[in-house]
ROMI-677458 format. One line per 8 residues: number of its first residue (from 1); their letters; for each residue x, y, z of C-alpha. Coordinates in nm, 4 decimals, m for minus. Layout:
% residues N
NUM = a = X/Y/Z | ... $
END
This chain:
% residues 434
1 = mfsipyar = 0.0000/0.0000/0.0000 | 0.1196/0.3503/m0.0792 | 0.1072/0.6068/0.1981 | 0.2048/0.9668/0.2549 | 0.3012/0.9859/0.6223 | 0.3938/1.3530/0.6031 | 0.0308/1.4387/0.5325 | m0.0512/1.2960/0.8730 $
9 = lglaalag = 0.2357/1.4589/1.0617 | 0.1736/1.8078/0.9261 | 0.4116/2.0420/0.7511 | 0.6402/2.1259/1.0420 | 0.8164/1.7890/1.0300 | 0.9173/1.8560/0.6694 | 1.0690/2.1995/0.7102 | 1.4247/2.0728/0.7109 $
17 = aavtagsi = 1.3756/1.8698/0.3944 | 1.4027/2.1555/0.1466 | 1.6872/2.3884/0.0637 | 1.5224/2.7103/m0.0441 | 1.5890/3.0664/m0.1515 | 1.5688/3.2032/0.2025 | 1.7679/2.9327/0.3802 | 2.1211/3.0660/0.3627 $
25 = dtvkaadf = 2.2618/3.2293/0.6747 | 2.3854/3.5593/0.5382 | 2.1814/3.7699/0.3005 | 2.1691/4.1387/0.2331 | 1.8669/4.3267/0.3597 | 1.5697/4.3649/0.1262 | 1.4025/4.7037/0.1072 | 1.0520/4.7774/m0.0288 $
33 = tgktikvi = 1.0496/5.1468/0.0624 | 0.8210/5.3440/m0.1687 | 0.7049/5.0355/m0.3565 | 0.3566/4.8911/m0.4038 | 0.3190/4.5182/m0.3602 | 0.0351/4.3303/m0.5312 | m0.1208/4.0192/m0.3824 | m0.2667/3.8346/m0.6815 $
41 = igyaaggg = m0.5797/3.6295/m0.6022 | m0.6644/3.3514/m0.8447 | m1.0397/3.3628/m0.7892 | m1.3238/3.6135/m0.8109 | m1.4159/3.8292/m0.5148 | m1.6196/3.6827/m0.2332 | m1.4841/3.3280/m0.2001 | m1.2495/3.1683/0.0500 $
49 = ydrygrqv = m0.9267/3.2317/m0.1420 | m1.0288/3.5943/m0.1867 | m1.0892/3.6396/0.1848 | m0.7577/3.4862/0.2854 | m0.5736/3.6785/0.0150 | m0.7159/4.0106/0.1259 | m0.6494/3.9299/0.4895 | m0.2800/3.8835/0.4114 $
57 = arhigkyl = m0.2746/4.1983/0.1962 | m0.4193/4.4048/0.4817 | m0.1551/4.3030/0.7337 | 0.1718/4.1964/0.5719 | 0.2890/4.5461/0.4718 | 0.3871/4.6537/0.8225 | 0.6157/4.3504/0.8514 | 0.8039/4.4034/0.5262 $
65 = pgkptvva = 1.1208/4.6164/0.5103 | 1.0265/4.9712/0.4183 | 0.6585/4.9137/0.5034 | 0.5325/4.9259/0.1432 | 0.1755/4.9758/0.0306 | 0.0077/4.6413/m0.0326 | m0.2977/4.5968/m0.2554 | m0.5025/4.2897/m0.3499 $
73 = qnrpgags = m0.5878/4.2182/m0.7129 | m0.8269/3.9475/m0.8346 | m0.7124/3.7556/m1.1408 | m0.9689/3.4753/m1.1774 | m1.0051/3.2203/m1.4533 | m0.9305/2.8554/m1.5385 | m0.9625/2.7371/m1.1805 | m0.6959/2.9918/m1.0700 $
81 = ynaanyif = m0.4416/2.8791/m1.3328 | m0.4550/3.2220/m1.4939 | m0.3056/3.3584/m1.1725 | m0.0609/3.0710/m1.1192 | 0.0783/3.0934/m1.4735 | 0.1007/3.4725/m1.4455 | 0.2916/3.4578/m1.1172 | 0.5315/3.1929/m1.2491 $
89 = ynapkdgt = 0.6078/3.3521/m1.5867 | 0.5096/3.7177/m1.5949 | 0.5141/3.8682/m1.2466 | 0.8240/4.0767/m1.1691 | 1.0933/3.8815/m0.9852 | 1.1608/4.1524/m0.7293 | 0.9061/4.0565/m0.4629 | 0.6524/4.3204/m0.5612 $
97 = efgtfars = 0.4008/4.0598/m0.6779 | 0.3037/3.7292/m0.5195 | m0.0290/3.5586/m0.4795 | m0.2579/3.2738/m0.3912 | m0.4156/3.0080/m0.6097 | m0.5702/2.6614/m0.5859 | m0.4029/2.4248/m0.3430 | m0.4360/2.1523/m0.6072 $
105 = vpilalag = m0.1974/2.3324/m0.8443 | 0.1139/2.1295/m0.7472 | m0.0588/1.7929/m0.7951 | m0.2048/1.8798/m1.1343 | 0.1233/2.0256/m1.2531 | 0.3222/1.7220/m1.1367 | 0.0614/1.4905/m1.2878 | 0.1416/1.6424/m1.6263 $
113 = kkgqakfd = m0.1788/1.8411/m1.6856 | 0.0137/2.0685/m1.9205 | m0.2974/2.2236/m2.0692 | m0.3457/2.4098/m1.7414 | m0.0226/2.4018/m1.5436 | 0.2636/2.5150/m1.7641 | 0.5242/2.5235/m1.4885 | 0.7163/2.3178/m1.2358 $
121 = prkftwig = 0.5572/2.3927/m0.8945 | 0.8834/2.3057/m0.7189 | 1.0374/2.6201/m0.8694 | 0.7898/2.8674/m0.7196 | 0.9185/3.0740/m0.4299 | 0.6698/2.9502/m0.1723 | 0.5836/3.2198/0.0819 | 0.3687/3.0118/0.3175 $
129 = tsssykge = 0.0130/2.9006/0.3785 | m0.2472/3.0689/0.5976 | m0.3984/2.7326/0.6829 | m0.2526/2.3851/0.7275 | m0.6072/2.2562/0.7754 | m0.5985/2.2080/1.1522 | m0.9573/2.2043/1.2741 | m1.0752/2.2327/0.9136 $
137 = ayvmvvrk = m1.2326/1.9994/0.6573 | m1.3405/2.0138/0.2939 | m1.7007/1.9034/0.3175 | m1.9507/1.7594/0.0720 | m2.2886/1.9247/0.1171 | m2.6270/1.8522/m0.0422 | m2.9583/2.0275/m0.0209 | m3.1823/1.8771/0.2474 $
145 = dtgiksin = m3.4807/1.8748/0.0132 | m3.3022/1.6097/m0.1987 | m3.3708/1.3703/0.0880 | m3.0124/1.2406/0.0681 | m2.8564/1.1664/0.4065 | m2.5581/0.9463/0.3254 | m2.2920/0.8535/0.0712 | m2.4664/0.5224/0.0170 $
153 = elrnldkp = m2.7827/0.7037/m0.0949 | m2.5718/0.8978/m0.3471 | m2.4624/0.5640/m0.4928 | m2.8190/0.4549/m0.5562 | m2.9516/0.7629/m0.7380 | m3.1200/0.7085/m1.0744 | m2.9867/1.0346/m1.2186 | m2.6772/1.2367/m1.1307 $
161 = lnfaatsf = m2.6911/1.5062/m0.8662 | m2.5454/1.8335/m0.9969 | m2.2584/1.9867/m0.7990 | m2.1756/2.3552/m0.8526 | m1.8153/2.3969/m0.9714 | m1.5821/2.6448/m1.1388 | m1.3490/2.4647/m1.3818 | m1.1082/2.1748/m1.4177 $
169 = gsdgtdvp = m0.8121/2.2132/m1.1857 | m1.0192/2.3472/m0.8985 | m1.0873/2.1373/m0.5893 | m1.4608/2.1860/m0.6275 | m1.4442/2.0181/m0.9691 | m1.1634/1.7630/m0.9445 | m1.2157/1.6288/m0.5917 | m1.5783/1.5204/m0.6504 $
177 = ivlrdmlg = m1.4784/1.3667/m0.9866 | m1.2110/1.1512/m0.8185 | m1.4423/1.0664/m0.5272 | m1.7081/0.9681/m0.7795 | m1.4640/0.7206/m0.9305 | m1.3509/0.5793/m0.5953 | m1.6879/0.5685/m0.4183 | m1.9256/0.5034/m0.7081 $
185 = iniqplrg = m2.1439/0.8014/m0.6194 | m2.3794/0.9445/m0.8815 | m2.2777/1.3114/m0.8899 | m2.1895/1.5467/m1.1739 | m1.9891/1.8688/m1.1289 | m2.1576/2.1456/m1.3257 | m1.8793/2.3782/m1.4394 | m1.8800/2.7413/m1.5432 $
193 = ypggntly = m1.9417/2.9393/m1.2248 | m1.6878/3.2197/m1.1754 | m1.6297/3.1178/m0.8132 | m1.6920/3.2612/m0.4718 | m2.0499/3.3359/m0.3839 | m2.1862/3.2201/m0.7202 | m2.1317/2.8588/m0.6104 | m2.3334/2.9146/m0.2943 $
201 = lavernea = m2.6038/3.0953/m0.4924 | m2.6241/2.8045/m0.7370 | m2.7109/2.5684/m0.4522 | m2.9549/2.8136/m0.2941 | m3.1322/2.8616/m0.6270 | m3.1382/2.4842/m0.6830 | m2.9420/2.5106/m1.0081 | m2.7127/2.2617/m0.8361 $
209 = qgrmtgya = m2.8108/2.0378/m0.5483 | m2.4704/2.0174/m0.3835 | m2.1098/2.1265/m0.3809 | m1.7818/2.0809/m0.1982 | m1.6601/2.3669/0.0164 | m1.4270/2.4444/0.3031 | m1.5752/2.4460/0.6508 | m1.4105/2.7832/0.7190 $
217 = smktakpd = m1.5422/2.9270/0.3928 | m1.8946/2.8146/0.4782 | m1.8695/2.9631/0.8279 | m1.7673/3.2942/0.6745 | m1.9892/3.3137/0.3662 | m2.2964/3.1151/0.4727 | m2.3190/3.0773/0.8512 | m2.6940/3.0134/0.8174 $
225 = wlkpdgpi = m2.6123/2.6892/0.6368 | m2.4626/2.5560/0.9612 | m2.7768/2.6123/1.1677 | m2.9957/2.3103/1.2545 | m3.2690/2.4449/1.0274 | m3.0243/2.5376/0.7493 | m3.0863/2.4311/0.3869 | m2.7991/2.1833/0.3514 $
233 = rvilqfat = m2.6684/1.8622/0.5021 | m2.3005/1.7651/0.5318 | m2.2613/1.4015/0.4239 | m1.8817/1.3624/0.3915 | m1.5701/1.5199/0.5412 | m1.2538/1.5294/0.3322 | m0.8920/1.6113/0.4294 | m0.9426/1.5380/0.7971 $
241 = ktrlpdfp = m0.8509/1.2286/0.9973 | m1.1289/1.2727/1.2516 | m1.4850/1.4012/1.2301 | m1.5273/1.7660/1.3190 | m1.7552/1.8214/1.6211 | m2.0025/2.0213/1.4117 | m2.0670/1.7190/1.1868 | m2.0595/1.4091/1.4100 $
249 = daptaqev = m2.2796/1.2068/1.1739 | m2.0792/1.2766/0.8572 | m1.7976/1.0226/0.8013 | m1.4509/1.1160/0.6817 | m1.3332/1.0002/0.3405 | m1.0694/0.7929/0.5212 | m1.3523/0.5989/0.6883 | m1.5455/0.5393/0.3666 $
257 = vtkaddka = m1.2601/0.4386/0.1346 | m1.1611/0.0745/0.1929 | m0.9379/m0.0490/m0.0935 | m0.5618/m0.0103/m0.0512 | m0.5103/0.1472/m0.3952 | m0.7948/0.3904/m0.3324 | m0.6501/0.4870/0.0051 | m0.3174/0.5651/m0.1615 $
265 = lldllesp = m0.4919/0.7894/m0.4142 | m0.6939/0.9509/m0.1353 | m0.3701/1.0305/0.0517 | m0.2378/1.2016/m0.2598 | m0.5604/1.3909/m0.3160 | m0.5791/1.5126/0.0437 | m0.2152/1.6154/0.0848 | m0.2449/1.9631/m0.0784 $
273 = fymarpfa = m0.5012/2.0588/0.1843 | m0.2166/2.0753/0.4343 | m0.1126/2.3808/0.2343 | m0.4758/2.4852/0.2133 | m0.4305/2.8573/0.1437 | m0.0912/2.8764/m0.0292 | 0.0950/3.1899/m0.1279 | 0.3792/3.1903/m0.3801 $
281 = appglkpd = 0.6061/3.4331/m0.5618 | 0.7831/3.3800/m0.8954 | 1.0924/3.1609/m0.9244 | 1.4325/3.3227/m0.8998 | 1.3765/3.5773/m0.6239 | 1.6930/3.6964/m0.4524 | 1.7461/3.5266/m0.1157 | 1.6996/3.8491/0.0825 $
289 = vakalrdg = 1.3681/3.9208/m0.0913 | 1.2372/3.5658/m0.0435 | 1.3358/3.5742/0.3241 | 1.1690/3.9129/0.3777 | 0.8406/3.7935/0.2245 | 0.8438/3.4679/0.4209 | 0.9288/3.6367/0.7501 | 0.6687/3.9079/0.6922 $
297 = fmkahedp = 0.4059/3.6470/0.6074 | 0.4565/3.4569/0.9328 | 0.4787/3.7731/1.1452 | 0.1526/3.9020/0.9949 | m0.0221/3.5845/1.1090 | 0.1091/3.6386/1.4631 | m0.0222/3.9961/1.4756 | m0.3018/4.0270/1.7378 $
305 = kyiaeakk = m0.4951/4.2497/1.4963 | m0.4684/3.9850/1.2227 | m0.5863/3.7171/1.4648 | m0.8782/3.9292/1.5901 | m0.9838/4.0178/1.2366 | m0.9603/3.6555/1.1230 | m1.1818/3.5546/1.4136 | m1.4309/3.8275/1.3243 $
313 = frlltsps = m1.4462/3.7053/0.9629 | m1.4541/3.3399/1.0746 | m1.1271/3.2575/0.8990 | m0.9642/2.9472/1.0460 | m0.5888/3.0069/1.0469 | m0.3050/2.7640/1.1193 | m0.0130/2.9110/0.9231 | 0.2916/2.7237/0.8003 $
321 = sgeevqal = 0.6089/2.8757/0.6605 | 0.7334/2.8939/0.3037 | 1.0045/2.6414/0.3865 | 0.7406/2.3954/0.5100 | 0.5262/2.4395/0.1990 | 0.8344/2.4000/m0.0205 | 0.9142/2.0728/0.1579 | 0.5646/1.9373/0.0957 $
329 = veklgkid = 0.5798/2.0254/m0.2752 | 0.9206/1.8578/m0.3006 | 0.7745/1.5414/m0.1432 | 0.4841/1.5466/m0.3875 | 0.7380/1.5530/m0.6685 | 0.8851/1.2213/m0.5522 | 0.5617/1.0185/m0.5466 | 0.5329/0.7080/m0.7660 $
337 = rklydrys = 0.4299/0.8065/m1.1190 | 0.1709/0.5263/m1.1285 | m0.0384/0.7126/m0.8753 | m0.0253/1.0324/m1.0786 | m0.1094/0.8357/m1.3923 | m0.4240/0.6970/m1.2306 | m0.5171/1.0446/m1.1098 | m0.4702/1.1860/m1.4613 $
345 = kilenpks = m0.6671/0.9033/m1.6209 | m0.9685/0.9709/m1.3980 | m0.9654/1.3344/m1.5058 | m0.9206/1.2584/m1.8775 | m1.2900/1.1887/m1.9306 | m1.4550/1.3683/m1.6389 | m1.8113/1.3939/m1.7746 | m1.8486/1.7378/m1.6228 $
353 = plrkvkwl = m2.0621/1.9611/m1.8486 | m2.0724/2.3366/m1.8595 | m2.3828/2.4884/m1.7091 | m2.6393/2.6535/m1.9340 | m2.6865/3.0106/m1.8243 | m3.0293/3.1709/m1.8443 | m2.9276/3.5315/m1.8890 | m3.1692/3.8120/m1.8083 $
361 = kvsgvidk = m3.1230/4.1117/m2.0353 | m3.2198/4.4578/m1.9137 | m3.1499/4.8172/m2.0034 | m3.0144/5.0179/m1.7155 | m2.8317/5.3275/m1.6032 | m2.5252/5.2636/m1.3884 | m2.6030/5.4179/m1.0527 | m2.2868/5.3403/m0.8589 $
369 = igkrgrfq = m1.9488/5.1688/m0.9081 | m1.8022/4.9953/m0.6042 | m1.4945/4.7903/m0.5239 | m1.4023/4.4513/m0.6760 | m1.6381/4.4820/m0.9722 | m1.9509/4.5688/m0.7751 | m2.1998/4.8007/m0.9401 | m2.5571/4.9171/m0.9068 $
377 = fkvdgkgk = m2.7961/5.0098/m1.1831 | m3.1542/5.1269/m1.2220 | m3.3643/4.9508/m1.4824 | m3.4495/5.2095/m1.7509 | m3.3061/5.4648/m1.5095 | m3.5996/5.4251/m1.2710 | m3.6950/5.2508/m0.9523 | m3.4811/5.0847/m0.6904 $
385 = avksrmag = m3.1136/5.0223/m0.7688 | m3.0234/4.6605/m0.8476 | m2.6874/4.5195/m0.7350 | m2.4634/4.3082/m0.9546 | m2.0941/4.2388/m1.0132 | m1.8435/4.2194/m1.2941 | m1.5944/3.9314/m1.2819 | m1.2486/3.9132/m1.4360 $
393 = ggytkvqi = m1.0878/3.6260/m1.6205 | m1.3015/3.6891/m1.9269 | m1.6268/3.6040/m1.7502 | m1.7825/3.9513/m1.7773 | m1.7434/4.0871/m2.1296 | m1.7553/4.4662/m2.1555 | m1.8091/4.6888/m2.4570 | m1.8227/5.0679/m2.4488 $
401 = ngkkasrk = m1.9426/5.2522/m2.7584 | m1.9162/4.9268/m2.9533 | m1.5542/4.8550/m2.8582 | m1.4113/4.5977/m2.6175 | m1.3184/4.7627/m2.2890 | m1.1885/4.6971/m1.9403 | m1.4284/4.6617/m1.6468 | m1.2611/4.9670/m1.4950 $
409 = kvkagmnc = m1.3894/5.1829/m1.7822 | m1.7522/5.1362/m1.6747 | m1.8598/5.4539/m1.4953 | m2.1635/5.5818/m1.3084 | m2.4157/5.7492/m1.5385 | m2.3544/5.5199/m1.8372 | m2.6507/5.3690/m2.0196 | m2.5952/4.9950/m2.0583 $
417 = eiwyegpg = m2.7488/4.6761/m2.1863 | m2.6838/4.4267/m1.9060 | m2.6933/4.0467/m1.9190 | m2.7040/3.8975/m1.5695 | m2.8725/3.6212/m1.3686 | m3.0680/3.8334/m1.1270 | m2.9959/4.0671/m0.8330 | m2.6689/3.9946/m0.6588 $
425 = syagrldc = m2.5304/3.7783/m0.9405 | m2.2321/3.8287/m1.1693 | m2.2978/3.9980/m1.5011 | m2.1996/3.8080/m1.8138 | m2.1955/4.1090/m2.0426 | m2.2299/4.4873/m2.0420 | m2.2737/4.6957/m2.3571 | m2.2493/5.0587/m2.2505 $
433 = ks = m2.2509/5.4048/m2.4043 | m2.0489/5.6857/m2.2547 $
END
């Protein structure tokens, strides 16, 4: 049987395994005085990665030499691979840009999914992770009105249960596909949601009847879901050895999987969750710059204000250093290729269709432009303002005066044709006139 003991021991035991950019004893002092640092977030605003990314951006600046300005920038698309590829290849190698993307990136890259991951994850300058998944779990939830109460009942469905998902390469898409293969459950990830709150909305609107999500993310974004009379039921806990107290009746994947080969694959699939909210900078950073970012990252997580704010926003934090994350990625690179080959084969024919969007088209006057793509408009310039959002990564297409334009060019007072899915949803298209 194949096993990954380091996934059980946590990241700290691995810290000495990697020789990294910040590990030499003597380095010159980095200085970010007068610079602006961008924290690139590989998902749309509102989701778990966005919240953790912005939390780091708010606090790390004071712990970096020169106390630079730090801003967060969403760069969604392709299950966060737009951001990962950008950071690896295009971001400046001076420490002024680093970011966060899907925890599954190293596995998919090492498995040879070249269509998405065009890099060697071992060459990133790993900054750290905000969560090593202590007290956390990635849970499978289904709507209560489906009547489903167990994994076994998912096996016996006549027709697949739709799970809201973003795209291949994301945990919310790939993990249920692999679990479907191992457990024989009748589920179907429905791809095409831009991420964040749209996945929760899909379940609430019954476009999808389930999804996989982090416990911490659910506590932050949908605390009502955790109430006894909430709309969902947790039926499986993933990436945890023991059942969380909040879900005593939901088994862990380790309990449900019985075959030795399946347990080996499950170990591989769960291991990235021990770097649950990873942050990385481009390869080739100077040792002093890498050390400054890593030290600042860990000090930010020790800041009482960071801790208090994380508690307020219900963010579960258990940080691990860049050296520890680097060690885990190095270990992943040494796993038997046969396991990666099986993983890749499962994902070759995933039977995961794109959702069919029922766009609502209205004419409106932009009433207000907010942060992170938020905007309000009044239908035909009258009545109560309706809230919506623009998403990056090519999801929201914008034209102004008949020409393709950036989201940032949309201004209050513009008359627009708007395609969206209803109040509070992301817009798919805006055709505006200045």
